[in-house]
C-alpha positions as CSV (number, residue, x, y, z in Angstrom):
1,M,69.8,55.5,138.7
2,I,67.8,58.5,139.5
3,I,69.3,61.9,138.5
4,R,68.1,64.9,140.4
5,A,69.0,67.9,138.2
6,D,67.1,70.7,136.6
7,A,67.3,72.9,133.6
8,S,65.8,76.4,133.0
9,T,66.4,79.8,131.6
10,R,67.2,80.9,135.2
11,I,69.8,78.2,136.1
12,G,70.9,77.3,132.6
13,M,71.6,73.8,131.2
14,G,75.0,73.0,132.8
15,H,73.8,70.7,135.6
16,F,71.5,68.8,133.3
17,T,74.0,68.5,130.4
18,R,76.8,67.0,132.5
19,C,74.3,64.6,134.2
20,L,73.1,63.6,130.8
21,A,76.7,62.6,129.9
22,L,76.8,60.4,133.0
23,A,73.4,58.9,132.1
24,Q,74.7,58.0,128.7
25,A,77.7,56.3,130.2
26,W,75.6,54.5,132.7
27,M,73.2,53.2,130.1
28,E,76.2,52.0,128.0
29,L,76.9,49.7,131.0
30,G,73.4,48.4,130.8
31,G,71.8,50.6,133.5
32,R,68.6,52.5,133.4
33,T,68.1,56.3,134.1
34,I,65.2,58.5,135.3
35,F,65.6,62.3,135.7
36,A,63.7,63.6,138.7
37,M,63.1,67.3,137.9
38,S,61.3,70.3,139.3
39,E,62.2,72.5,136.4
40,T,62.9,71.6,132.8
41,T,62.7,72.9,129.3
42,A,61.7,71.6,125.9
43,T,65.3,71.4,124.9
44,A,66.3,69.4,127.9
45,D,63.4,67.1,127.4
46,A,64.3,66.5,123.8
47,H,67.9,65.6,124.7
48,R,66.8,63.4,127.5
49,Q,64.3,61.5,125.3
50,S,66.9,61.1,122.6
51,A,69.3,59.5,125.1
52,G,66.6,57.1,126.2
53,A,66.3,58.4,129.8
54,G,62.9,58.6,131.6
55,A,61.5,61.5,133.6
56,F,59.6,62.2,136.8
57,R,58.2,65.6,137.8
58,L,58.7,66.5,141.4
59,S,56.0,68.3,143.3
60,A,57.7,69.3,146.6
61,S,59.4,72.7,147.0
62,R,62.8,72.8,145.2
63,G,65.7,72.0,147.5
64,S,63.5,71.1,150.5
65,V,63.9,68.0,152.7
66,L,60.4,67.0,151.4
67,E,61.7,67.1,147.9
68,A,64.7,64.9,148.9
69,L,62.3,62.4,150.5
70,E,60.1,62.4,147.3
71,T,63.3,61.7,145.3
72,A,64.4,58.9,147.7
73,A,60.9,57.4,147.5
74,L,61.1,57.4,143.7
75,A,64.5,55.6,143.9
76,G,62.9,53.0,146.2
77,R,60.0,52.4,143.8
78,E,62.3,52.1,140.8
79,R,64.8,50.0,142.8
80,A,67.5,52.4,141.8
81,E,70.9,51.7,143.4
82,W,72.1,55.3,143.0
83,I,70.7,58.9,143.2
84,I,72.8,61.5,141.4
85,A,72.2,65.0,142.8
86,D,73.5,68.1,140.9
87,S,72.4,71.5,142.2
88,Y,73.7,74.3,144.4
89,E,70.7,73.9,146.7
90,F,71.3,70.4,148.2
91,A,72.6,71.2,151.7
92,P,73.6,68.5,154.2
93,G,70.1,68.1,155.4
94,Y,68.9,67.4,151.9
95,Q,71.8,64.9,151.4
96,Q,70.9,63.0,154.6
97,A,67.3,62.8,153.5
98,L,68.3,61.3,150.1
99,R,70.4,58.7,151.8
100,G,67.6,57.9,154.2
101,G,65.8,56.0,151.5
102,G,68.5,53.3,151.6
103,G,70.1,54.0,148.2
104,R,73.5,55.4,147.6
105,V,74.0,59.1,146.7
106,L,76.6,60.9,144.5
107,L,76.7,64.7,144.8
108,V,78.0,66.6,141.8
109,D,79.8,69.7,143.3
110,D,81.9,72.5,142.0
111,D,83.2,74.6,144.9
112,G,83.0,72.8,148.3
113,R,80.3,75.2,149.3
114,Y,78.8,73.0,152.1
115,Q,80.4,72.8,155.5
116,R,79.6,69.1,155.7
117,Y,79.3,66.3,153.1
118,E,77.2,63.2,153.8
119,T,76.9,61.5,150.5
120,D,78.6,58.2,149.4
121,L,80.5,60.0,146.6
122,V,81.3,63.6,145.8
123,L,82.3,64.4,142.2
124,N,84.1,67.6,141.3
125,Q,85.3,67.5,137.7
126,N,87.0,70.9,137.8
127,V,90.8,71.5,137.4
128,Y,91.0,73.1,140.9
129,A,89.3,70.3,142.8
130,T,91.3,69.1,145.8
131,E,90.6,66.9,148.9
132,S,90.9,70.0,151.0
133,L,87.6,71.3,149.7
134,Y,85.9,68.2,151.3
135,A,87.9,67.9,154.5
136,D,84.7,67.8,156.6
137,R,82.9,64.7,155.2
138,A,81.5,61.6,156.6
139,A,83.7,58.5,157.0
140,H,81.8,56.7,154.2
141,T,82.2,59.7,151.7
142,R,84.6,59.1,148.9
143,T,85.7,61.7,146.3
144,L,86.2,61.7,142.5
145,L,88.2,64.8,141.8
146,G,89.6,66.6,138.7
147,P,89.1,66.6,134.9
148,R,90.0,62.9,134.6
149,Y,86.3,62.6,135.7
150,A,85.1,65.2,133.2
151,L,81.5,64.4,132.2
152,L,81.7,64.7,128.4
153,R,78.6,64.1,126.4
154,G,78.4,60.9,124.3
155,Q,79.0,62.8,121.0
156,F,82.4,63.8,122.3
157,R,83.4,60.4,123.5
158,E,82.4,59.1,120.0
159,S,84.6,61.8,118.3
160,P,88.3,61.5,118.9
161,P,90.1,64.8,119.0
162,P,91.5,65.9,115.6
163,A,95.2,66.2,114.9
164,R,94.9,70.0,115.2
165,T,96.8,72.4,113.0
166,I,97.3,75.8,114.4
167,P,97.2,78.4,111.6
168,P,99.3,81.6,111.7
169,H,96.1,83.7,112.0
170,A,92.9,82.3,113.6
171,R,90.1,82.7,111.0
172,N,87.4,80.4,112.4
173,V,86.0,81.7,115.7
174,L,83.4,79.9,117.8
175,V,81.3,81.8,120.4
176,T,79.5,79.6,122.9
177,L,78.2,81.1,126.2
178,G,76.0,78.5,127.6
179,G,72.4,77.3,127.3
180,A,70.7,80.4,128.6
181,D,73.0,83.5,128.8
182,A,70.3,85.5,130.5
183,A,72.5,88.6,130.6
184,N,73.1,88.4,126.8
185,V,76.8,88.5,127.1
186,T,76.9,86.9,123.6
187,Q,75.8,90.2,122.1
188,T,78.7,92.0,123.7
189,V,81.1,89.5,122.2
190,V,79.5,89.7,118.8
191,E,79.8,93.5,118.8
192,A,83.4,93.2,120.0
193,L,84.2,90.9,117.0
194,Q,82.7,93.5,114.6
195,S,85.3,96.0,115.7
196,I,88.4,93.8,115.1
197,P,90.2,95.0,111.9
198,E,91.0,91.5,110.6
199,D,89.8,90.4,107.2
200,G,88.4,86.9,106.6
201,L,87.0,86.2,110.0
202,Q,84.4,83.4,110.0
203,V,82.3,83.4,113.2
204,T,79.9,80.8,114.4
205,V,77.7,81.8,117.4
206,V,76.1,78.9,119.3
207,I,73.2,79.7,121.6
208,G,71.2,77.3,123.7
209,G,67.6,76.4,123.2
210,N,66.7,78.4,126.3
211,N,68.4,81.6,125.1
212,P,65.7,84.4,124.9
213,H,67.8,86.9,122.9
214,R,67.8,85.4,119.4
215,A,66.0,88.3,117.8
216,S,68.4,90.9,119.4
217,L,71.4,88.8,118.3
218,E,70.2,88.6,114.8
219,R,69.9,92.4,114.6
220,A,73.4,92.8,115.9
221,M,74.8,90.3,113.5
222,G,73.1,92.0,110.6
223,A,75.4,95.0,110.9
224,S,78.6,93.0,111.2
225,R,81.6,93.5,108.9
226,C,82.7,89.9,109.3
227,S,80.8,86.7,108.4
228,I,78.7,85.5,111.3
229,R,76.2,82.7,111.5
230,L,73.9,81.8,114.4
231,V,73.2,78.2,115.5
232,Q,70.7,77.5,118.1
233,D,70.8,74.3,120.1
234,A,73.6,72.8,118.1
235,K,73.6,69.0,117.6
236,N,77.2,68.9,116.2
237,M,79.4,70.6,118.8
238,P,82.4,68.3,118.2
239,E,82.3,69.2,114.5
240,L,82.1,72.9,115.3
241,M,85.0,72.7,117.8
242,T,87.1,70.8,115.2
243,W,86.4,73.7,112.8
244,A,87.3,76.4,115.3
245,D,90.7,78.0,115.5
246,L,89.7,79.9,118.6
247,A,86.7,79.7,121.0
248,I,85.2,82.4,123.2
249,S,83.3,80.4,125.9
250,G,81.6,80.7,129.2
251,A,83.7,79.1,132.0
252,G,81.3,76.2,132.6
253,S,81.4,72.5,131.5
254,T,82.0,73.6,127.9
255,T,85.6,74.4,128.9
256,L,86.3,70.7,129.5
257,E,84.8,69.8,126.0
258,L,87.0,72.5,124.4
259,A,90.0,71.2,126.3
260,Y,89.3,67.7,125.1
261,M,89.1,68.9,121.5
262,G,92.3,71.0,121.9
263,V,90.6,74.4,121.0
264,P,92.5,77.5,122.2
265,M,90.0,79.4,124.3
266,L,89.2,82.8,125.9
267,L,86.9,82.3,129.0
268,L,84.2,84.6,130.3
269,V,82.7,84.4,133.8
270,L,79.0,84.3,133.4
271,A,78.1,83.2,137.0
272,D,79.8,83.1,140.4
273,N,80.5,79.4,140.2
274,Q,82.5,79.9,137.0
275,R,85.0,82.2,138.5
276,A,87.2,79.4,140.0
277,V,87.0,77.5,136.7
278,A,88.3,80.4,134.6
279,E,91.0,81.2,137.1
280,G,92.1,77.5,137.4
281,M,92.3,77.1,133.7
282,Q,94.4,80.3,133.3
283,N,96.7,79.3,136.2
284,L,97.4,76.0,134.4
285,G,98.1,77.8,131.2
286,A,95.1,76.1,129.4
287,A,93.0,79.3,128.7
288,H,92.9,83.1,128.9
289,N,90.5,84.4,131.5
290,L,88.6,87.6,130.7
291,G,86.6,87.5,133.9
292,V,83.2,89.1,134.2
293,V,82.3,91.1,131.0
294,E,80.0,94.1,131.1
295,P,78.7,95.7,127.9
296,S,81.1,98.6,128.6
297,A,84.0,96.2,128.4
298,Q,83.6,95.6,124.7
299,P,86.9,97.3,123.7
300,T,88.8,95.1,126.2
301,V,87.2,91.9,124.8
302,A,88.0,93.0,121.2
303,D,91.6,93.7,122.1
304,A,92.0,90.3,123.8
305,I,90.5,88.4,120.9
306,G,92.5,90.4,118.3
307,R,95.8,89.7,120.0
308,L,95.2,86.0,120.3
309,I,94.0,85.8,116.7
310,L,97.5,86.9,115.6
311,D,99.5,84.9,118.2
312,Q,100.1,81.5,116.7
313,E,102.6,80.4,119.3
314,E,100.3,81.2,122.2
315,R,97.4,79.4,120.6
316,E,99.6,76.3,120.1
317,R,100.6,76.4,123.7
318,L,97.0,76.8,124.9
319,S,95.9,73.9,122.7
320,R,98.7,71.6,123.9
321,V,98.1,72.3,127.6
322,A,94.3,72.1,127.5
323,S,94.2,68.8,125.5
324,A,96.5,67.1,128.1
325,L,93.8,67.7,130.8
326,V,90.9,65.7,129.5
327,D,91.1,62.2,127.9
328,G,87.4,61.7,127.2
329,W,86.9,58.7,129.6
330,G,85.6,60.7,132.6
331,A,81.9,59.8,132.4
332,T,82.8,56.1,131.9
333,R,85.1,56.3,135.0
334,V,82.3,57.7,137.1
335,A,79.8,55.1,135.8
336,R,82.2,52.3,136.6
337,A,82.7,53.7,140.1
338,L,78.9,53.6,140.5
339,A,78.7,50.1,139.2
340,G,81.4,49.0,141.7
341,T,83.8,48.3,138.8
342,S,87.0,50.3,139.1
343,I,88.8,48.4,136.3
344,H,88.6,47.9,132.6
345,L,90.0,45.2,130.4
346,R,92.0,45.4,127.2
347,P,93.6,42.7,125.0
348,A,97.3,42.0,125.8
349,T,99.8,43.1,123.2
350,A,103.4,42.2,122.4
351,G,104.5,45.1,124.7
352,D,103.1,43.3,127.7
353,A,105.5,40.4,127.6
354,R,107.9,41.7,130.2
355,L,105.1,42.8,132.6
356,L,103.4,39.4,132.6
357,F,106.8,37.7,133.0
358,E,107.5,39.8,136.2
359,W,104.0,39.1,137.5
360,A,104.2,35.4,136.8
361,N,107.4,35.1,138.8
362,E,106.2,36.9,141.9
363,P,106.6,34.5,144.9
364,E,102.9,34.4,145.8
365,V,101.9,33.7,142.2
366,R,104.4,30.8,141.9
367,A,103.1,29.4,145.3
368,A,99.5,29.5,144.1
369,S,100.3,27.9,140.7
370,F,100.2,24.2,140.1
371,N,103.8,24.4,138.9
372,S,105.6,26.5,141.5
373,E,109.0,26.6,139.8
374,P,110.3,30.0,138.6
375,I,109.7,30.5,134.8
376,P,112.7,31.2,132.6
377,W,112.4,34.2,130.3
378,A,112.9,32.1,127.2
379,D,110.0,29.8,128.2
380,H,107.8,32.7,129.0
381,E,108.5,34.4,125.7
382,R,107.7,31.3,123.7
383,W,104.5,30.8,125.7
384,F,103.4,34.4,125.4
385,K,103.9,34.6,121.6
386,S,102.0,31.3,121.1
387,R,99.1,32.6,123.2
388,L,98.9,35.9,121.2
389,A,98.8,33.8,118.0
390,D,96.3,31.2,119.3
391,P,92.6,31.9,118.3
392,N,91.5,29.7,121.2
393,A,93.4,31.8,123.8
394,V,92.2,35.0,125.3
395,L,94.7,37.2,127.3
396,L,93.3,40.3,128.9
397,I,95.1,43.0,130.9
398,A,93.1,44.7,133.7
399,Q,93.8,48.4,134.3
400,N,92.5,50.6,137.1
401,D,91.1,54.1,137.0
402,E,94.6,55.5,136.9
403,D,95.1,53.4,133.7
404,Q,97.8,51.4,135.5
405,P,97.9,47.6,134.9
406,V,96.8,45.6,137.9
407,G,96.3,42.0,136.7
408,V,95.7,39.6,134.0
409,A,92.9,37.1,133.1
410,R,93.8,34.2,130.8
411,F,91.4,31.8,129.0
412,Q,92.0,28.7,127.0
413,T,89.0,27.4,125.1
414,A,88.3,23.9,124.0
415,G,85.0,23.5,122.3
416,P,82.2,24.8,124.5
417,V,84.4,25.1,127.6
418,A,86.9,27.9,128.5
419,T,89.3,27.5,131.4
420,I,90.1,30.7,133.2
421,S,93.1,31.7,135.4
422,I,93.7,35.1,136.9
423,S,96.5,36.9,138.6
424,V,96.5,40.3,140.4
425,S,99.8,42.1,140.8
426,A,101.4,42.2,144.2
427,S,101.0,45.9,144.6
428,S,97.2,45.7,143.7
429,R,96.0,42.9,146.0
430,G,93.4,43.6,148.6
431,C,91.4,46.1,146.4
432,G,88.8,43.7,145.1
433,Y,90.2,43.6,141.6
434,G,90.1,39.8,141.5
435,R,86.3,39.5,141.6
436,Q,85.9,42.4,139.1
437,M,88.4,40.8,136.7
438,I,86.6,37.5,136.9
439,E,83.2,39.1,136.3
440,L,84.2,41.3,133.4
441,A,86.4,38.8,131.7
442,S,83.8,36.0,132.0
443,K,81.1,38.1,130.4
444,L,83.4,38.9,127.5
445,V,84.3,35.2,126.9
446,L,80.7,34.0,127.2
447,D,79.9,36.4,124.4
448,R,81.7,34.0,122.1
449,P,78.9,31.8,120.6
450,E,81.0,28.7,120.9
451,V,81.6,29.0,124.7
452,A,78.9,27.8,127.1
453,T,80.8,27.2,130.3
454,I,83.8,28.5,132.0
455,R,85.7,26.5,134.6
456,A,88.4,27.5,137.1
457,L,90.9,25.1,138.8
458,V,92.1,26.4,142.1
459,K,94.5,25.0,144.7
460,P,92.5,24.4,147.9
461,E,94.9,26.6,150.0
462,N,94.5,29.6,147.6
463,T,91.6,31.1,149.7
464,A,91.8,34.5,148.0
465,S,91.0,33.0,144.6
466,V,88.3,30.7,146.1
467,R,86.6,33.8,147.6
468,A,86.9,35.8,144.4
469,F,85.4,33.1,142.2
470,L,82.5,32.5,144.6
471,A,81.8,36.3,144.9
472,A,81.8,36.5,141.0
473,G,79.0,34.0,140.8
474,Y,80.9,30.8,140.2
475,R,79.7,27.6,141.8
476,E,81.9,24.8,143.1
477,E,81.7,21.4,141.6
478,T,83.2,18.1,142.7
479,S,86.8,18.1,141.4
480,A,87.9,15.3,139.0
481,E,91.5,16.2,139.5
482,A,93.4,15.6,142.7
483,G,94.6,18.6,144.6
484,T,92.2,21.1,143.0
485,R,88.9,22.8,143.7
486,T,86.8,23.3,140.5
487,F,84.5,26.2,140.0
488,I,82.0,26.5,137.1
489,F,80.2,29.5,135.5
490,S,77.7,28.7,132.8
491,S,75.6,30.8,130.4
492,R,72.8,28.3,130.6
């Protein structure tokens, strides 16, 4: 994929950071990523290189149609299937030019600012995202909306949220106001913390690599009555958020990371595009919104922080509501959508017995089976328990992007050959899940060193299964068994 996103002191790191999270998830699926940038910073370049993503420096004027054509041409040369565009300067004409190169385009958006949307996908990860923001869109444009698509960086997806204990008094305070903070709102917060008459406060102030105010902040911190340390370009944000009892944060993408980690938070609006985020989080009861903070508002900031430090019940509520919003799988969901894979597989467990029994006895499933008689519960229960205990059996449940089960893939291995059968639930048919299940499950089984070939036996009249296996790359072979069509997939 090609990612069109910039980073600078002027625009901050938000666009780049969330796109980097998507790049990491895409590369985990085996894809390749190149950032097409007109502005960048040493910090952004270091993060990109660490993730293993490439870079291309654009020469055309930022946000112009010529720049869109330059990006589309890069995608063509690199045979990139997707262009990811994340900026507030990519109007409909720019979107159309990107699509003109023949590839598909995902636009990362925050506020529905354009009158018309022409891209293949629009992603808005914010809590207030609704279809009404994108009512005027092309017929081919689909949407991915809400914090279930939150683009969390890989370090968060690798760090499950802690079992958080909310202390009576918040002692550990995290201040993180974005990668640039050109207006130096961080200093206003630091000075507000100094005026809070609470003993034992431990404050960690995180600033981005692009923050130009380090010297000024260090001078302000030197006069503090509480313990304050400064961390620039932190590499361990999950650890810092686990440590924090309370966070004072800009209302950008960091709010979704804090929500995932269950940190009670006070939000500050540092740019116009953050206003709706802060208001949306407050309306949901997931954060307190302090709005735009001027230096003269220092007493107001200190009062809000001081009250929340002492209010254990409110911090418990904020943590509980926020953590329910983000499950950490957002970047993976988006990457799967780009790859055309809207499902994931998990091993079956004992709790799936009743579900598989109901699926197995659906009339269409019985009709497509070689034994079309209904299956008694006792027979199914014995079969299911034996399959879970059999090292030569593989039973996989497919779940969609709503984490709802949609089908099952079954394998029985005998030496180098595995025999596959699949079933899609009645309510999920017609969505293309069959092909996806076959592709994903076959790859997993062929990872077993002893398996070299997978075969499928299908009744000739089961045209849906025939199409699914052919679309998944299986080839048909002459059937040795009467009344079947045999399909083969081999790792050789």
